[in-house]
N, CA and C atoms as an extended XYZ file, in Angstrom:
177
Properties=species:S:1:pos:R:3:atomname:S:1:resname:S:1:resid:I:1 pbc="F F F"
N        11.740       24.331        3.657 N   MET     1
C        12.083       23.122        2.928 CA  MET     1
C        11.264       23.068        1.643 C   MET     1
N        11.910       22.797        0.537 N   LEU     2
C        11.230       22.722       -0.750 CA  LEU     2
C        10.477       21.403       -0.871 C   LEU     2
N         9.314       21.415       -1.541 N   PRO     3
C         8.598       20.158       -1.741 CA  PRO     3
C         9.388       19.239       -2.661 C   PRO     3
N         9.230       17.957       -2.439 N   LEU     4
C         9.927       16.981       -3.264 CA  LEU     4
C         9.241       16.851       -4.616 C   LEU     4
N        10.022       16.665       -5.633 N   HIS     5
C         9.475       16.425       -6.961 CA  HIS     5
C         8.922       14.993       -6.973 C   HIS     5
N         7.738       14.766       -7.572 N   PRO     6
C         7.147       13.419       -7.566 CA  PRO     6
C         8.049       12.338       -8.136 C   PRO     6
N         8.922       12.690       -9.093 N   ASP     7
C         9.830       11.681       -9.653 CA  ASP     7
C        10.859       11.232       -8.619 C   ASP     7
N        11.227       12.126       -7.711 N   ALA     8
C        12.196       11.796       -6.674 CA  ALA     8
C        11.530       11.086       -5.499 C   ALA     8
N        10.209       11.199       -5.426 N   ASP     9
C         9.444       10.611       -4.337 CA  ASP     9
C         8.150       10.041       -4.936 C   ASP     9
N         8.248        8.882       -5.607 N   PRO    10
C         7.081        8.356       -6.313 CA  PRO    10
C         5.932        7.979       -5.370 C   PRO    10
N         4.727        8.090       -5.894 N   ARG    11
C         3.524        7.736       -5.152 CA  ARG    11
C         3.566        6.241       -4.827 C   ARG    11
N         3.272        5.873       -3.584 N   PRO    12
C         3.243        4.443       -3.238 CA  PRO    12
C         2.195        3.710       -4.077 C   PRO    12
N         2.488        2.494       -4.409 N   GLN    13
C         1.578        1.669       -5.196 CA  GLN    13
C         0.879        0.668       -4.279 C   GLN    13
N        -0.412        0.436       -4.518 N   PRO    14
C        -1.131       -0.506       -3.656 CA  PRO    14
C        -0.624       -1.930       -3.860 C   PRO    14
N        -0.760       -2.744       -2.831 N   PRO    15
C        -0.345       -4.142       -2.987 CA  PRO    15
C        -1.314       -4.868       -3.918 C   PRO    15
N        -0.834       -5.922       -4.518 N   GLU    16
C        -1.674       -6.717       -5.398 CA  GLU    16
C        -2.602       -7.584       -4.553 C   GLU    16
N        -3.883       -7.482       -4.830 N   GLU    17
C        -4.871       -8.259       -4.076 CA  GLU    17
C        -4.753       -9.729       -4.451 C   GLU    17
N        -4.811      -10.629       -3.461 N   PRO    18
C        -4.749      -12.057       -3.777 CA  PRO    18
C        -5.933      -12.470       -4.649 C   PRO    18
N        -5.690      -13.439       -5.494 N   GLY    19
C        -6.753      -13.962       -6.340 CA  GLY    19
C        -7.768      -14.751       -5.519 C   GLY    19
N        -8.920      -15.031       -6.105 N   PRO    20
C        -9.990      -15.712       -5.367 CA  PRO    20
C        -9.626      -17.123       -4.901 C   PRO    20
N        -8.642      -17.740       -5.529 N   ASN    21
C        -8.271      -19.113       -5.164 CA  ASN    21
C        -6.938      -19.207       -4.437 C   ASN    21
N        -6.374      -18.068       -4.031 N   GLU    22
C        -5.060      -18.100       -3.398 CA  GLU    22
C        -5.114      -18.511       -1.932 C   GLU    22
N        -6.250      -18.308       -1.272 N   CYS    23
C        -6.392      -18.749        0.116 CA  CYS    23
C        -6.974      -20.153        0.095 C   CYS    23
N        -6.294      -21.067        0.785 N   CYS    24
C        -6.756      -22.457        0.776 CA  CYS    24
C        -7.834      -22.713        1.829 C   CYS    24
N        -8.017      -21.756        2.751 N   GLY    25
C        -9.067      -21.900        3.757 CA  GLY    25
C        -8.745      -22.868        4.878 C   GLY    25
N        -7.475      -23.251        5.006 N   SER    26
C        -7.117      -24.218        6.041 CA  SER    26
C        -6.553      -23.573        7.299 C   SER    26
N        -6.596      -22.243        7.396 N   GLY    27
C        -6.126      -21.565        8.605 CA  GLY    27
C        -4.624      -21.477        8.731 C   GLY    27
N        -3.945      -21.321        7.639 N   CYS    28
C        -2.478      -21.206        7.654 CA  CYS    28
C        -2.056      -20.062        8.580 C   CYS    28
N        -0.934      -20.221        9.289 N   PRO    29
C        -0.476      -19.152       10.176 CA  PRO    29
C        -0.101      -17.874        9.410 C   PRO    29
N         0.330      -17.999        8.173 N   LEU    30
C         0.650      -16.845        7.336 CA  LEU    30
C        -0.262      -16.867        6.110 C   LEU    30
N        -1.534      -16.653        6.319 N   CYS    31
C        -2.513      -16.671        5.233 CA  CYS    31
C        -2.256      -15.499        4.289 C   CYS    31
N        -2.444      -15.743        3.002 N   VAL    32
C        -2.237      -14.676        2.025 CA  VAL    32
C        -3.191      -13.514        2.286 C   VAL    32
N        -4.364      -13.768        2.813 N   LEU    33
C        -5.315      -12.693        3.096 CA  LEU    33
C        -4.838      -11.842        4.270 C   LEU    33
N        -4.236      -12.462        5.271 N   ASP    34
C        -3.681      -11.715        6.400 CA  ASP    34
C        -2.488      -10.869        5.941 C   ASP    34
N        -1.630      -11.460        5.102 N   MET    35
C        -0.474      -10.719        4.600 CA  MET    35
C        -0.925       -9.550        3.740 C   MET    35
N        -1.961       -9.757        2.929 N   TYR    36
C        -2.492       -8.670        2.111 CA  TYR    36
C        -3.043       -7.551        2.992 C   TYR    36
N        -3.748       -7.911        4.044 N   SER    37
C        -4.300       -6.913        4.957 CA  SER    37
C        -3.183       -6.083        5.585 C   SER    37
N        -2.102       -6.744        6.000 N   ASP    38
C        -0.956       -6.031        6.577 CA  ASP    38
C        -0.326       -5.090        5.547 C   ASP    38
N        -0.155       -5.596        4.319 N   GLU    39
C         0.433       -4.780        3.258 CA  GLU    39
C        -0.461       -3.587        2.928 C   GLU    39
N        -1.770       -3.791        2.962 N   LEU    40
C        -2.714       -2.716        2.673 CA  LEU    40
C        -2.643       -1.629        3.737 C   LEU    40
N        -2.493       -2.022        4.996 N   GLN    41
C        -2.347       -1.031        6.070 CA  GLN    41
C        -1.065       -0.216        5.883 C   GLN    41
N         0.048       -0.885        5.543 N   ARG    42
C         1.312       -0.176        5.309 CA  ARG    42
C         1.184        0.763        4.110 C   ARG    42
N         0.505        0.289        3.054 N   TYR    43
C         0.305        1.121        1.873 CA  TYR    43
C        -0.490        2.377        2.226 C   TYR    43
N        -1.581        2.212        2.964 N   ARG    44
C        -2.418        3.361        3.329 CA  ARG    44
C        -1.643        4.379        4.159 C   ARG    44
N        -0.799        3.902        5.065 N   ALA    45
C         0.024        4.807        5.878 CA  ALA    45
C         1.050        5.518        5.000 C   ALA    45
N         1.672        4.775        4.093 N   ALA    46
C         2.667        5.369        3.198 CA  ALA    46
C         2.008        6.385        2.263 C   ALA    46
N         0.804        6.077        1.791 N   LEU    47
C         0.095        6.996        0.906 CA  LEU    47
C        -0.288        8.279        1.646 C   LEU    47
N        -0.740        8.152        2.875 N   ALA    48
C        -1.095        9.333        3.668 CA  ALA    48
C         0.130       10.226        3.864 C   ALA    48
N         1.273        9.624        4.170 N   ALA    49
C         2.510       10.396        4.349 CA  ALA    49
C         2.920       11.046        3.026 C   ALA    49
N         2.785       10.308        1.930 N   TRP    50
C         3.137       10.840        0.617 CA  TRP    50
C         2.247       12.025        0.272 C   TRP    50
N         0.944       11.920        0.556 N   ARG    51
C         0.016       13.017        0.261 CA  ARG    51
C         0.352       14.265        1.064 C   ARG    51
N         0.857       14.092        2.274 N   GLN    52
C         1.282       15.255        3.059 CA  GLN    52
C         2.478       15.935        2.417 C   GLN    52
N         3.354       15.133        1.824 N   ARG    53
C         4.533       15.691        1.157 CA  ARG    53
C         4.185       16.297       -0.203 C   ARG    53
N         3.060       15.854       -0.783 N   HIS    54
C         2.634       16.302       -2.120 CA  HIS    54
C         1.172       16.751       -2.070 C   HIS    54
N         0.889       17.846       -1.384 N   PRO    55
C        -0.499       18.268       -1.208 CA  PRO    55
C        -1.211       18.650       -2.505 C   PRO    55
N        -0.482       18.954       -3.565 N   ASP    56
C        -1.114       19.346       -4.821 CA  ASP    56
C        -1.314       18.171       -5.781 C   ASP    56
N        -0.940       16.962       -5.372 N   ALA    57
C        -1.080       15.790       -6.235 CA  ALA    57
C        -2.548       15.387       -6.331 C   ALA    57
N        -2.848       14.667       -7.418 N   GLU    58
C        -4.206       14.161       -7.598 CA  GLU    58
C        -4.569       13.201       -6.472 C   GLU    58
N        -5.833       13.192       -6.086 N   PRO    59
C        -6.258       12.279       -4.999 CA  PRO    59
C        -6.129       10.821       -5.358 C   PRO    59
């Protein structure tokens, strides 16, 4: 199988970190910090998979 060209398989982009005032601190069931943590885990998994597909890409 030929390696994918980076343009056809772009590097995953990290999620945008919430600003310092985006969490209200009231214990919301869907806190922006919890959602960011979930998105960061998905990003890290996607990046690891992408790096396996593109072993010669910059770290």
